[in-house]
N, C-alpha and C positions, 0 to 999 in steps of 0.2 A: 510399778506394777503393784502393789499394797499386798504383804504376804500374810497372810492370817493364818495362826495354825489352829488346831484344832485335838486337846486333849484326848486321846485315842488310848486310853488303857481299858475304858469298859462305857457300855453306853450307847449313845443315840449320834456317834459323831458322823458317822458317813452321811446323814441326811446335811447335818451343818455344814461339810464338804463341799456338796451339791448343791446347798442353796447360796453358798457364796462363789461358787463355780457362776452360775448364774447371775449374779452380781458383779461379772469381769475380775476378780479379786482372784489371785495366786492363795488355793488354799489348798494346807496338808495335813497328814496326821503327825501327832506329834509323840511317842513314844519313847524316849529316851532325851536326857538332859542336851545333846549335839543339838537336837533336834527345835530347843530353844534361842538358839543362835541366828540374830537376822530379822526377828521379827517384828512386825508394827503393830498386831494387836494377835490376841488368841481368843477361843472361846473351849470355857468347862463345859461338857454337856452333862445331862441327865444320867442318872443311872447307881447303880448303890451306893450311898456316901461313903459307908466304914469299908468297904472292897476297896472302891476309889482310892480313900485315905491310905489303904496298905501295901497298894499298887503304885502308889507313888515313893512313898518311903523305899521298898524293894527295887524301883528302878530307881533311887537318886533323885528324886525331881521337888520336891516339898521343900528343900531350902533356895534353889534355885526359882520355881516359881513364886511362892515368897517374896525373894528377894524383886523379880521383877515385877511383882503387883505394886508392893510399897515402892518401887521405883518408876510407877508411872504410866505401864504398858496398859496399855486399853483391853481390859478384859469383859466378856461377856460370861456369865453363868447362870444356867438353865439347870432350875432343878434343884439335884446333889450341885452341879457348881454355884450355886444361891446358898446352899450349906459351905463349900469350900472355902468361898469370898467372905463370910460372916466372920465379925469377932467372935462370935461367944455361940455356941451351937446347947439345943438342948437336947437329953438325952443320946448323946454321940460317945462320949466317953474320949475324944480322941483329939488332940490340935488340928485345928483348920489351917489357914493360909492367914485367916483375921487380916484381912487386908482393907475390910470395909465397916464402916460404925454401925451393925446391924446385928440385932441377937436375931435370931433361927429357930423355931421349933420345926423339926422333921418328922415326915409323916404327920404333918397337922390335922389333915380331915378324913385320916386313918389307914385303914387297909388297904388293899388293890381293889377289892371291892367297892370302893367308896371313892372311886377316880372320878371325874366330872367335866365334863366342857360349859364354860359362859360365854357370855359374849363379855368384853373387857371396855371402858372407855381407857384408852391411853393418848393424852392430848397430843404427846412429841411426835404421833405417827399420824396423828388425823383423823376422819371420819373414813371407813364406816366403821362401827366396837372390833376391834380381834377378838376370832373363835381363840379361846384360849382351851388347850387340852392340862388340866392337873391329872401326874397318877401319881399318886401314896406323895404328893406334893409337901413340900414346906409352907410356912408363911413366914412374915416379918413380925416378930412380937415388938420388938424397942427398933427404934432408928434413932441417932443420933443428930444431933444440930445442922451438920454440913451433910445430910442424906436428903435429896430430891424424890419425895411417893412418886412415882410414876404411873400407878394403878391402884383401884383398892376395888375389893369384891363391894359387893350392896350392902353387908353388914360390915364396913368399916376394913377387914383387914385387909395388910398390908402385902400385896401381890407382885412388886415390880416397884425396884428403885436403882437411885446412880447418885453415885458420890464420883465427884471427875468422872475419869476415862471409865471408873468400872459400874459396869450394870450389871444387876440379878433383877432374875426371872425367875417365879415358883413356879410357872409352867410351862409345855413343848413348843416353842414358835417352829422347828422343823418339823413337826408333825402336820403341818396346815400346807396349805399352798400360799401363806399368805409371805411375802418376802420381806413387808416393813420393817418390821424391828431386827432382818438382819443388816437389812439398808440402812437405818437407824443406826446401829453398833458400826459400820461401815463409813460413814459419814463423821461419827466421833473419832473411830481408827484415824483419818484425815485430817480430823481440826475443824468441822466443820460445823462441831456442835458445840 
């Protein structure tokens, strides 16, 4: 059985664990460096990116997480998780994991009151469109040559991308009832995609 951890320092980690369990995956919260052993994959959930980076440093998770990401561990980052995976993030002032060749703008759509929902065409998961929930969300300002854009808003703004075994989403799939993106990630972890 696959073992997929969910970084549980802050944010919507419990919802990700529940989704993974529905997909018959052994899912568990990751809070300490010792929780990172024998993982097949990891989810970095949404939350507040500066708080998450601070807690990662406090619990000595930054270097081990960066090492796992650069060594090819499959990682799904949602919202703040996208910020964590990015090589560069505007207006952050702290070092991220820097594992994915994307530049991200934090809180790109505005404040909490500017949060929104929209349907996205995401070809890798098929039809129907995915109902995406954006809460103080980032977006992709630049993507390197090895990055596949998985979804864009109607205006062309990148909101989902993949680079090898790394997947970054600007929105919160765990706040829906649609398991397709988590299922896609599980297939990536298994090496089926």
